[in-house]
C-alpha positions as CSV (number, residue, x, y, z in Angstrom):
1,M,119.8,-122.8,60.4
2,N,117.3,-122.6,57.7
3,L,114.0,-124.4,58.1
4,R,111.5,-124.2,55.3
5,A,107.9,-125.6,54.8
6,T,106.1,-125.6,51.5
7,V,102.5,-126.6,50.7
8,Y,101.5,-126.9,47.0
9,Q,98.8,-127.9,44.6
10,W,99.0,-128.0,40.9
11,D,96.7,-128.9,38.0
12,M,98.1,-129.8,34.6
13,H,95.9,-130.1,31.5
14,N,96.6,-131.4,27.9
15,I,99.6,-133.4,28.9
16,I,102.0,-134.7,26.2
17,A,102.2,-138.4,26.4
18,L,103.5,-141.4,24.4
19,G,100.8,-142.6,22.0
20,V,100.6,-144.5,18.7
21,D,100.5,-142.7,15.3
22,P,97.3,-144.1,13.7
23,L,98.8,-144.1,10.2
24,S,102.2,-145.7,10.8
25,G,101.5,-147.6,14.1
26,L,104.7,-146.2,15.5
27,P,105.1,-144.7,18.9
28,Q,104.7,-140.9,18.9
29,Y,104.5,-138.2,21.6
30,Q,101.1,-136.5,21.3
31,Q,99.1,-133.9,23.2
32,T,96.3,-135.6,25.1
33,G,93.2,-134.4,27.0
34,K,94.7,-136.0,30.2
35,R,94.8,-134.0,33.4
36,V,97.0,-134.6,36.5
37,L,96.2,-133.1,39.9
38,A,98.8,-133.1,42.7
39,K,98.8,-131.9,46.3
40,G,101.6,-132.1,48.7
41,A,103.8,-130.6,51.4
42,E,107.6,-130.5,51.9
43,L,109.7,-129.7,55.0
44,S,113.4,-129.0,54.7
45,L,116.3,-128.1,57.0
46,D,119.7,-126.8,56.2
47,K,122.4,-126.2,58.9
48,T,126.0,-125.2,58.4
49,W,128.6,-125.1,61.2
50,D,131.7,-122.9,61.5
51,F,134.0,-125.9,61.2
52,G,132.7,-126.6,57.7
53,G,130.2,-129.3,58.4
54,R,126.7,-129.2,56.9
55,L,123.5,-131.0,57.5
56,R,120.6,-131.0,55.0
57,A,117.3,-132.9,55.4
58,S,114.0,-132.9,53.6
59,Y,110.8,-134.8,53.7
60,G,107.9,-134.6,51.2
61,I,104.5,-136.1,51.0
62,Q,102.4,-135.9,47.8
63,N,99.4,-137.3,46.2
64,A,99.4,-137.1,42.4
65,E,96.3,-138.4,40.6
66,Q,95.0,-138.9,37.1
67,H,91.4,-139.9,36.5
68,H,91.0,-140.3,40.3
69,S,93.8,-142.9,40.5
70,H,97.2,-142.4,41.9
71,L,99.8,-141.6,39.3
72,I,102.2,-144.4,38.2
73,N,105.8,-144.0,39.5
74,S,104.8,-141.2,41.9
75,P,105.8,-141.9,45.5
76,Y,103.6,-140.7,48.3
77,H,106.7,-140.1,50.5
78,L,110.3,-139.0,49.8
79,G,112.9,-138.2,52.4
80,K,116.6,-137.4,52.4
81,V,119.3,-136.7,55.0
82,N,122.8,-135.5,53.9
83,I,125.7,-134.7,56.1
84,S,129.1,-133.5,55.0
85,I,132.2,-132.8,57.1
86,P,135.8,-131.8,56.3
87,I,138.4,-134.5,56.9
88,P,141.4,-132.8,58.5
89,L,143.9,-135.4,57.3
90,I,144.1,-133.8,53.8
91,T,143.5,-130.1,53.1
92,G,140.2,-129.7,51.2
93,L,139.0,-133.3,51.7
94,Q,135.3,-133.5,52.4
95,A,133.3,-136.6,53.3
96,G,129.6,-136.8,52.7
97,Y,126.9,-139.4,53.7
98,E,123.4,-139.4,52.3
99,L,120.4,-141.5,53.3
100,Q,117.4,-141.5,50.9
101,Y,113.9,-142.9,51.6
102,Y,111.5,-143.7,48.7
103,G,108.0,-144.6,49.5
104,K,106.0,-147.2,47.6
105,R,105.1,-146.4,44.0
106,K,102.3,-147.6,41.8
107,T,103.3,-149.8,38.8
108,L,101.6,-150.3,35.4
109,D,99.6,-153.3,36.5
110,G,98.3,-151.4,39.6
111,S,100.5,-153.1,42.2
112,N,103.0,-151.2,44.2
113,T,106.8,-151.4,44.6
114,D,108.1,-151.8,48.1
115,D,109.5,-148.7,49.8
116,Y,113.3,-148.7,50.3
117,V,116.2,-146.8,51.8
118,L,119.5,-146.1,50.1
119,S,122.8,-144.9,51.5
120,N,125.5,-143.1,49.5
121,L,129.0,-142.2,50.6
122,N,131.2,-139.5,48.9
123,L,134.8,-138.3,49.3
124,V,135.6,-135.1,47.4
125,T,138.8,-133.0,47.3
126,N,140.5,-130.3,45.2
127,V,143.6,-131.5,43.4
128,P,146.2,-128.8,44.5
129,Q,148.5,-129.4,41.5
130,V,145.9,-128.3,39.0
131,K,143.8,-125.2,39.7
132,G,140.1,-126.0,39.1
133,L,140.4,-129.8,39.3
134,E,138.3,-131.7,41.7
135,A,138.4,-135.5,42.3
136,S,135.7,-137.5,44.0
137,L,135.1,-141.1,44.9
138,S,131.5,-142.2,45.5
139,I,129.8,-145.4,46.6
140,Y,126.2,-145.5,45.7
141,N,123.7,-148.0,47.4
142,L,126.4,-148.6,50.0
143,F,124.5,-151.5,51.7
144,N,123.6,-153.2,48.3
145,E,119.8,-152.8,48.7
146,N,117.6,-154.6,46.2
147,Y,114.9,-152.4,44.9
148,L,112.6,-151.9,41.9
149,H,111.5,-148.9,39.8
150,P,108.2,-149.0,38.0
151,A,108.5,-149.3,34.2
152,A,107.1,-146.8,31.7
153,D,104.2,-147.7,29.6
154,S,106.5,-148.1,26.6
155,N,108.1,-151.2,28.3
156,W,106.7,-154.7,28.5
157,Q,108.1,-155.2,32.0
158,N,106.2,-154.0,35.0
159,T,109.3,-153.1,37.1
160,F,113.0,-152.9,36.7
161,L,115.5,-154.2,39.2
162,Q,118.0,-151.5,40.0
163,P,121.7,-151.9,40.2
164,G,123.3,-152.9,43.5
165,R,126.3,-151.2,45.0
166,T,128.2,-149.1,42.5
167,V,131.5,-147.2,42.8
168,R,132.4,-144.1,40.8
169,F,135.6,-142.2,40.5
170,R,135.1,-138.8,38.9
171,M,137.3,-135.8,38.0
172,D,135.8,-132.3,37.3
173,Y,137.7,-129.4,35.8
174,R,136.1,-126.0,36.3
175,F,137.4,-123.0,34.3
C-alpha cells in the first residue's frame, strides 16, 4: 500500500489572461500584472492486491486567491475513489468504478455552483485476435447527475449545464 500526503503553496505573477486589444477591440491573450496565491494539501492512497484488484483514492483541499478573493472555477475540495478488478469470465477483462467529488466553485457573478458527486463505470479488455488492440466500454455520470460548471470570462453565461449520462465505446491500438 502506498499512502502519500502533500502540502503545497505557490505564488504566480504576471499571468497571461484573456484581454481586449485596444486597437482592434478583439479578444487577445496578454500578460497581466495579476497574481494568484494558492495553498493546499492532498492525501492519496494506492493499494494493489495479488489477484489483480486495485484501489486508488485521493482527497485535496485548496484555497486559490486573486486580489484576496477566491479564484473563479477553483474548488475548495476534490475527492476521487477508483477501484478496478479483473472479471474472470473473460481473460483480460477488467471492470472499474470511479466516484468523484467536486466541491462548490465560484462563478463569474460571485455565486457558487453546488457541489456534486459523479460515478463512472468502465469495462476494458484486450482483443486477443489483434495484438496491441484494447476495447473499452464506459458509462460516465452513471446516475445522470445534473451539475454545472462555471463559465469563463469570455462567455456571457454564468454557468454551463453539463451532459447527463454518456456511453462511450473505444478501441485503442498500441504499437
